[in-house]
ZATIGU-686346 format. One line per 8 residues: number of its first residue (from 1); their letters; for each residue x, y, z of C-alpha. Coordinates in nm, 4 decimals. Example, Ala and Ser with C-alpha at 12.3 -4.5 7.8 and 13.67 -1.06 7.14 Angstrom:
BEGIN
1 = as = 1.2300/-0.4500/0.7800 ~ 1.3670/-0.1060/0.7140
END
This chain:
BEGIN
1 = msiiyewe = 23.2771/12.3684/10.2615 ~ 23.1080/12.6848/10.1400 ~ 22.8002/12.6227/9.9266 ~ 22.6017/12.8646/9.7135 ~ 22.2455/12.7685/9.6262 ~ 22.0266/12.8958/9.3450 ~ 21.6829/12.8310/9.1969 ~ 21.5767/12.8207/8.8346
9 = itgiktkt = 21.2159/12.8044/8.7227 ~ 21.1997/12.5801/8.4155 ~ 20.8272/12.5736/8.3463 ~ 20.4787/12.6629/8.4644 ~ 20.1272/12.5363/8.4039 ~ 19.8246/12.7617/8.4388 ~ 19.4482/12.7314/8.4558 ~ 19.1504/12.9398/8.5597
17 = egsnnnsi = 19.0690/12.9074/8.9311 ~ 18.7477/13.0853/9.0206 ~ 18.7813/13.4387/8.8851 ~ 19.1606/13.4105/8.8575 ~ 19.2543/13.3612/8.4917 ~ 19.5925/13.2052/8.4123 ~ 19.6549/13.1058/8.7715 ~ 19.9899/12.9271/8.8071
25 = vvvdwikr = 19.9049/12.5820/8.9386 ~ 20.2275/12.3878/8.8705 ~ 20.5881/12.5066/8.8809 ~ 20.8798/12.3007/8.7501 ~ 21.2140/12.4030/8.8958 ~ 21.5776/12.3136/8.9528 ~ 21.7598/12.3782/9.2813 ~ 22.1379/12.3890/9.2372
33 = gfdsegnq = 22.4298/12.3862/9.4739 ~ 22.7838/12.5032/9.3943 ~ 23.0892/12.4536/9.6140 ~ 23.4167/12.6456/9.6261 ~ 23.5894/12.3665/9.4287 ~ 23.3706/12.4329/9.1242 ~ 23.1492/12.1284/9.1705 ~ 22.7795/12.1623/9.0850
41 = veipgrtp = 22.4837/11.9402/9.1719 ~ 22.1144/11.9864/9.1164 ~ 21.7716/11.8527/9.2047 ~ 21.4749/11.8975/8.9724 ~ 21.1319/11.9340/9.1241 ~ 20.7675/12.0183/9.0701 ~ 20.5498/12.2167/9.3085 ~ 20.1704/12.2439/9.2902
49 = lsssstsd = 20.0221/12.5855/9.3689 ~ 19.6725/12.7282/9.4002 ~ 19.5384/13.0811/9.3844 ~ 19.2029/12.9820/9.5323 ~ 19.3185/13.0435/9.8914 ~ 19.4957/13.3741/9.8326 ~ 19.3582/13.7242/9.8494 ~ 19.6499/13.8818/9.6637
57 = fldirdvt = 19.6261/13.7133/9.3225 ~ 19.8929/13.8394/9.0828 ~ 19.8118/13.8739/8.7133 ~ 20.0321/13.6494/8.4971 ~ 20.1731/13.9562/8.3190 ~ 20.3064/14.0839/8.6524 ~ 20.4622/13.7570/8.7680 ~ 20.8444/13.7429/8.7894
65 = eakviewv = 21.0732/13.4465/8.8349 ~ 21.1674/13.5857/9.1781 ~ 20.7994/13.5881/9.2823 ~ 20.7454/13.2303/9.1618 ~ 21.0564/13.1218/9.3526 ~ 20.9073/13.2824/9.6669 ~ 20.5894/13.0776/9.6172 ~ 20.7884/12.7566/9.5643
73 = iqetdvty = 20.9965/12.8205/9.8768 ~ 20.6770/12.8636/10.0811 ~ 20.5592/12.5194/9.9683 ~ 20.8924/12.3324/9.9764 ~ 21.1181/12.1924/10.2498 ~ 21.4234/12.3946/10.1472 ~ 21.6370/12.2660/10.4363 ~ 21.5815/11.9087/10.3171
81 = ledilskk = 21.6768/11.9970/9.9578 ~ 21.9902/12.1820/10.0663 ~ 22.0903/11.8892/10.2880 ~ 22.0666/11.6533/9.9894 ~ 22.2660/11.8926/9.7690 ~ 22.5297/11.9327/10.0411 ~ 22.5705/11.5554/10.0716 ~ 22.6027/11.5202/9.6946
89 = lqklanpa = 22.8713/11.7897/9.6898 ~ 23.0580/11.6196/9.9748 ~ 23.0669/11.2985/9.7723 ~ 23.2071/11.4864/9.4725 ~ 23.4714/11.6537/9.6896 ~ 23.5828/11.3207/9.8356 ~ 23.5184/11.0576/9.5684 ~ 23.5786/10.6878/9.6157
97 = vsmdlpwt = 23.8683/10.5591/9.4067 ~ 23.9291/10.2152/9.2617 ~ 24.2290/10.0213/9.3773 ~ 24.3808/9.6862/9.3068 ~ 24.2735/9.4019/9.5273 ~ 24.5353/9.3610/9.8000 ~ 24.5421/8.9817/9.7652 ~ 24.6260/8.9657/9.3971
END
């Protein structure tokens, strides 16, 4: 089964960390998986971040969704998430069906 994965950033929280104003410290996201049958599953998540250990702080006005996704990926077990999404899609592709009891 071919699966396409995508990220969506749904929210951020900021605070001042040292001299870094509006440092993104929390990212809310959704990781989605789509299969070739048109099924879609998703996992919401939240990732804490910190600018205090980075030397390349990015001003909030220069931050893009793609950059935030990069930061989330660095802090997240993506293989684990994709494994969960894959299993959910497999269940949708081969659903259990109800049947009459054979002894009635």
